N, C-alpha and C positions, 0 to 999 in steps of 0.2 A: 547660294543658301549651300553651308558645308553638311556633310554627312556625318549623322549623329552614331558615333559606335558605343557599344558596352562590350567590356571585357572581362570575360570570366576563366580566370586562371587561382589554383593555390598558392604558386607561388610570388611572394611579393616582389622578389626582385626581377622577375618576368614582367609582372604587371606593369611595374616602374618603369623596365626596357622600352616597354611596346608602346606606352603610352608616350615614352620621352621621344620617340621616333615618331608618330602619328602627332605629335604638336609641330612638327617641322613643314607638314602638309598642308598647304593652303586651304582645301578642300574636305577636311576629317576635323571632325571635333570629336575627343572622347567625353559625353556623358555620364559615363557610370562605370565602378569596376565592382566585382562578386568575388567571393573568393572558393564556391563550390557552385557546382551543376544545381543542389538543391535550392540555391537561392535565384536560379535564372528568372524562372517565371514571375517570382514577385519583383525582381530588378526590371524586368519587361516591361512593367505596371507602373514601377516609380519614374525610370528613366527615359521609356518610352523610345528607345534605337530606331534607327533605320538600318543598321545592321549587329549582328552579336558574332565578337571573335570568340570559341570557345576551346580549351584546352580541352583533348581528348581525355586525360586521364587524370582525375580528383578523386581525393579521398572518400566523401559522403556518397557522391551522384558524379556518375561519367559526364563527358560531352554527350556522349550518344543518349544516355538515358537522360540528359536534360533535354535533347530533341522531341523523346519520347514525352515528357511529361509537357512538353509545347503542344503538340501534335493533340493531346490530351485535351488542354487548355486551349485548343484554338487558337494557337498564336504563331503568326508565320512572319515571323522575324527572318530575313535572308541569313543563313547563318556559315560562317567559315569555320572550320574546325583547324586549330593548329597542334600539331605532334612534332615528337623529337623522335618517334618511335615510327621503325620499317615493318609496320605489321598490315598485312594484306586483307587479313581478316576484318578489321577495326575500319579500314577506308570501306570497304563493301558495305559494315554494319552503318556507317556514318552515310553514306550516300543512301542507303534503304530508308532511315530514320530522316532522310530529308534534308542533309547538307547541303548548302548551295556551292561550296567550298571545303579544300581540301590542301593545307599548306603547314612545310615543315618550318620549326620556328626560326630555323636559321636564314630566313626568307630576306632580300632586302627592302629597304623603305620602299624604293618605285615599284617591286612587285606585291607588296602586301596594299598599297595604296591603289593600284591596279585590280588588285580582287576585291577590294572594298568596294570600287569602284561597280565594277562588274555584276558583282550580285547584287548590288541597290538596284542595277537596270535592268535586271532580273534573268541575267546569262547563268551558266553555274560554268566554277572552275575550278580545277582539278591540276597542281604544281605538275609540269611535266614529268619531273623527277619521279613523282610516287606516280603517278600512271603510269610509267616505264616500269618502275615494280611491282605494282598491282597486275598489269598484263603480263610480266615475266612470271609473275606467280601463277597465271591461268595459262602457261604455256598449252598451247597445242589447243584452246579453247578456239579459236577464231579461224577462220580460212581465209586466203588470201581473196581479198575481193577490192576492186579499183574503187576508191573513193566518190567518184564521177558517177559511176552508174547507181548507185547506192543513192546518191543525191537525184538523179532521174527516177529510181525506182519509188523512192518514198514521195508520196504526195503534199501539197503544201497543208493538209489537213493533218495529214500522221508527224509531219514533222513539228506541229503543234502541240498532239498529243506526246510526244517524244520529249519536248522540252518540260511538259507538265510532266511528266514519267521522272526526269532527271531533278522536278523539284521537291519528289516524295509524295505527291498527289497520290490517292488512291484512284480506282477506275469510276468510281460515286463522283468523287470532286471534280474529276476531269470531267464527266458528264455533265455536272453544272456550269464548268466553265466553258465548254465549249457547246452548251446547247444542244447537245445530242442525248442519245437515252443509253442508258448503263450500257445495254445489251451491244448498241454501235459502236463504244469505246472500246469494250470488250474484245468485238471483232477487228476494230483497228491495232487494239494492240497486241494482239495475236498475229496480225500482216505485219507489221512494225521488228519483231521477233524473228519472223520468218525472213523478212528480207535481209536483217540482219545477220540471219544464221546464227541465233544465239538460243539459250535456254530458258531466259528470264529476263525481268527488267533490271536489275541492276548491271545485267553482263550489256544488255541493250545500252544502257547509260555510260557505259565505260568504253564500249565500241564507240557511239556517235561521238565520245571526249577525244578518242585517240586519233578519230579518222578526221576529228577538226569540224564535224556537224553541229557540234553544242559548242 
């Protein structure tokens, strides 16, 4: 069964180029295209995609604003943001809004297909080049800690919560997913931040991605 993909990008040539690339894959089917973030919610209802590819900057509604609109409408389609911009702030905002992946538009077909497959399977993927730039932009944020030590410190339940955090879920939504009270989840999130030596959820996700935990 092919993974159904919807593409949102205001540049017609870019949409056509990405669609032409994905047509070369045996595992991907582009089921719909929209020209702006403001059309994403309606497009999801119409095309019912498994994965959404979002341009980060569009004239009426950006990809990040589209993610917020999806959250407001309780739409949880795994989304990958495509960008040509080297903007650490936008990457952070996208992760906070629930983006499952972040790729530069010059990505190869193999990397794009791999990203689609991974987010479809519930994983989070940020292109190493972007992760490196974001982490450089946050230089001095992280202390040196061995990855194996972190994996040993984080319990299986905390790893599960961390993965849900990476998906942009709130404490309340995580509590429903793991069948624990919101207070328990809040304590687990605090423990995760402490063990990863970071200040907030976004930094926790970035560090986990950088260490290969996610």
